C-alpha positions in Angstrom: 88.9 -75.6 30.9 92.3 -75.1 31.6 94.9 -78.1 30.9 95.8 -78.3 35.1 92.1 -78.3 36.0 90.9 -80.9 33.5 89.7 -84.0 35.2 92.2 -85.9 32.9 95.1 -83.9 34.1 95.6 -86.3 37.3 96.6 -89.0 35.0 99.5 -87.0 33.3 103.0 -88.8 33.4 105.6 -86.6 34.4 108.9 -86.9 34.1 110.9 -86.7 37.4 114.1 -87.8 36.7 114.9 -87.6 33.2 116.8 -90.4 31.7 117.6 -91.0 28.0 119.9 -93.6 26.6 120.2 -93.3 22.6 116.8 -93.2 21.2 115.1 -94.7 24.4 113.7 -92.3 27.0 113.6 -94.4 30.2 113.0 -91.4 32.5 111.9 -92.1 36.2 108.2 -90.6 36.2 105.4 -90.2 38.7 104.2 -93.4 37.5 107.8 -94.9 38.4 107.6 -93.7 41.8 104.3 -94.8 42.8 105.2 -98.3 41.5 108.3 -98.5 43.6 106.2 -97.0 46.4 103.6 -99.8 46.5 106.5 -102.3 46.6 108.0 -100.9 49.4 104.4 -100.4 51.2 103.7 -104.1 50.5 107.1 -105.1 51.4 106.9 -103.3 54.8 103.2 -104.3 55.4 104.3 -107.9 55.1 107.4 -107.4 57.1 106.7 -105.4 59.8 103.4 -107.2 60.3 105.1 -110.8 61.0 108.2 -109.5 62.8 106.9 -110.5 66.1 105.2 -113.8 64.8 103.0 -113.7 68.0 100.5 -116.7 68.8 97.9 -114.6 69.7 98.3 -111.7 66.8 97.8 -108.0 66.8 95.7 -106.5 64.2 98.5 -106.0 61.9 99.6 -109.3 62.1 96.1 -110.2 61.5 95.7 -108.3 58.3 98.8 -109.9 57.2 97.6 -113.3 58.0 94.1 -112.6 56.8 95.6 -111.2 53.4 97.6 -114.3 53.1 94.7 -116.8 53.9 92.3 -115.1 51.4 94.6 -115.6 48.3 95.9 -119.0 49.6 91.9 -120.0 50.0 91.2 -118.2 46.4 93.9 -120.3 44.7 93.0 -123.3 46.2 89.2 -123.1 45.4 89.9 -121.9 41.8 93.2 -124.1 40.8 93.5 -126.9 43.7 96.5 -127.9 45.3 98.5 -127.9 42.3 98.2 -124.1 42.2 100.2 -124.1 45.5 103.6 -123.5 44.1 102.3 -120.4 42.2 101.1 -118.5 45.5 103.8 -116.2 45.6 103.3 -115.0 42.3 99.4 -114.8 42.6 99.8 -113.2 46.1 102.0 -110.5 44.7 99.9 -109.7 41.6 96.6 -109.3 44.1 98.8 -106.7 46.9 100.5 -104.9 44.0 97.2 -104.2 42.1 95.5 -103.4 45.5 97.9 -101.0 46.9 98.3 -99.4 43.6 95.0 -98.9 43.5 94.7 -97.4 47.0 97.4 -95.1 46.5 95.5 -93.3 43.9 93.2 -92.8 46.3 95.6 -90.7 48.3 95.5 -86.9 48.0 98.2 -86.0 45.5 98.7 -89.6 44.7 99.1 -91.1 41.2 97.0 -94.2 40.1 99.4 -95.9 37.8 96.8 -98.8 37.2 94.5 -96.3 35.4 97.2 -96.2 32.4 96.6 -99.1 29.8 100.1 -99.6 29.1 100.7 -100.7 33.0 97.5 -102.9 32.8 98.4 -104.6 29.8 102.2 -105.5 30.6 101.0 -107.0 33.9 98.2 -108.8 32.0 100.7 -110.2 29.3 102.9 -111.3 32.2 100.1 -113.4 33.3 99.4 -114.9 30.0 102.7 -115.9 28.7 103.4 -117.2 32.0 100.3 -119.4 32.1 100.8 -120.2 28.5 104.4 -121.5 29.3 103.1 -123.5 32.2 100.7 -125.2 30.0 103.1 -126.0 27.2 105.5 -127.2 29.4 103.1 -129.6 31.2 101.1 -130.7 28.6 103.5 -130.4 25.3 101.5 -130.8 22.5 98.5 -131.8 24.4 98.2 -128.0 25.1 96.4 -127.2 21.8 93.4 -129.7 22.4 92.6 -126.2 24.7 91.2 -125.1 21.3 89.6 -128.3 20.3 87.8 -129.7 23.4 87.4 -133.6 23.0 83.9 -135.1 22.0 83.4 -132.1 19.6 82.7 -133.4 16.0 85.7 -132.7 13.7 82.9 -131.0 11.4 82.9 -128.2 13.8 86.8 -127.8 14.1 87.1 -124.9 11.1 84.5 -122.8 13.1 85.4 -123.7 16.5 89.2 -123.5 16.4 89.3 -119.8 15.3 87.0 -118.7 17.7 88.8 -120.5 20.7 92.3 -119.2 19.6 90.8 -115.5 19.5 89.2 -115.9 22.6 92.3 -117.1 24.1 94.5 -114.3 22.6 92.1 -112.0 23.8 92.8 -112.6 27.6 95.5 -109.9 28.2 93.2 -107.4 26.4 89.9 -108.2 28.4 92.2 -108.4 31.5 93.9 -105.2 31.1 90.8 -103.0 29.8 88.8 -104.0 32.9 91.3 -102.9 35.4 92.2 -99.8 33.3 88.9 -98.6 32.7 87.3 -99.0 36.1 90.2 -96.9 37.6 90.3 -94.5 34.8 86.5 -93.6 35.0 86.3 -93.8 38.8 88.9 -91.4 39.1 87.5 -89.2 36.3 84.1 -89.0 37.8 85.5 -88.0 41.2 87.5 -85.2 39.8 84.4 -83.7 37.9 82.0 -83.7 40.9 85.0 -82.4 43.2 85.0 -79.3 40.8 81.4 -78.6 41.3 82.2 -78.1 45.1 83.8 -74.8 44.6 82.3 -73.6 41.8 78.7 -73.9 43.2 79.4 -72.1 46.3 77.0 -72.7 49.2 75.1 -75.4 47.1 78.6 -77.1 46.7 77.3 -79.1 49.6 75.4 -81.6 47.5 78.0 -82.6 44.9 80.7 -82.7 48.4 78.2 -85.4 49.7 78.3 -87.0 46.5 82.3 -87.2 46.5 82.0 -88.4 49.8 80.0 -91.3 48.9 81.8 -91.8 45.7 85.1 -91.9 47.5 83.7 -94.8 49.7 82.5 -96.4 46.5 86.1 -96.4 45.0 87.6 -97.8 47.7 85.3 -100.7 47.3 86.1 -100.7 43.6 89.6 -100.4 44.4 89.4 -103.9 46.2 87.0 -105.7 43.8 89.3 -104.7 40.7 92.3 -106.4 42.6 90.2 -109.5 43.5 89.1 -109.5 39.8 92.3 -109.2 38.5 93.7 -112.0 40.6 90.9 -114.4 40.3 90.9 -114.2 36.4 94.9 -115.0 37.0 93.8 -118.1 39.1 91.3 -119.1 36.3 93.9 -118.8 33.5 96.2 -120.6 35.9 93.7 -123.4 36.2 93.0 -123.6 32.7 96.9 -124.0 31.8 97.2 -126.8 34.6 94.2 -128.7 33.9 93.1 -127.7 30.4 89.5 -128.8 29.8 
C-alpha cells in the first residue's frame, strides 16, 4: 500500500512553518496548528456563547452553560467543595481534549490526541500538578499515601513499592488510554473507507459500516474526554484528601 494511502498516513506530522533554533527543531506543524485551532474554537465557543448573558438562554448559551455545569457537578461529586479552585483547569482540560478529538473527525483534520507525546505531556502536567498540590497541602504526611494507616508494618516492604509504582504509572495509563483509543478508531475508519471504492458496487456495505463507525467515534471522542477529565478529578481528590 502506498505511503499516502496507508491508514497511518493521517497521523504523520508535517512541518508547515520550519523553525530551527540551534539543534532544536521547533517547527510549526499540522499538530501545532490544530492545537491552536482548538484553543481558538473553545475560546470563541465560550465568549460568543455568553456574550448576551440572556436570562432565558438560547441554544448556544445553553450549550455553554451545560458544559460548565457538567464539569462543575463532576468536580463536586468527585472532589467535593475543596475542588472548586481547580475548576478552571479541569474545565480547560475537558474542553481541550473534547474539541481536539472532534477536530480529528472533520475531513482533512488532524487528531493531535492520537499522538502519545501529546497525551503524555498533558497527563504529566496533571500528574505533576496534583503531586505538588498534595505536597504543599499535606507536607510529609503526603507520603502516607504509599502506606495507608492501619496496615501492619510487616506489609510495608511489599505494599510501599507496589503503591509507588502504581502512583508513578498514572501519567502512563492516563496518556495511553486516550492515545490508543483515538489511534485505533481513526485507523479503523481509514481502513474501511478504503474498501468503499475498491469494492465498487459492493462498497455500500463498508460505507454503511463507516457511517455507523463515525457515529461511534463521535461518542468515543466525548467519552475519552470525559474519562481523561474524571481521572484528573480522582487524582486531584487523592491529592487533597489522601486516603
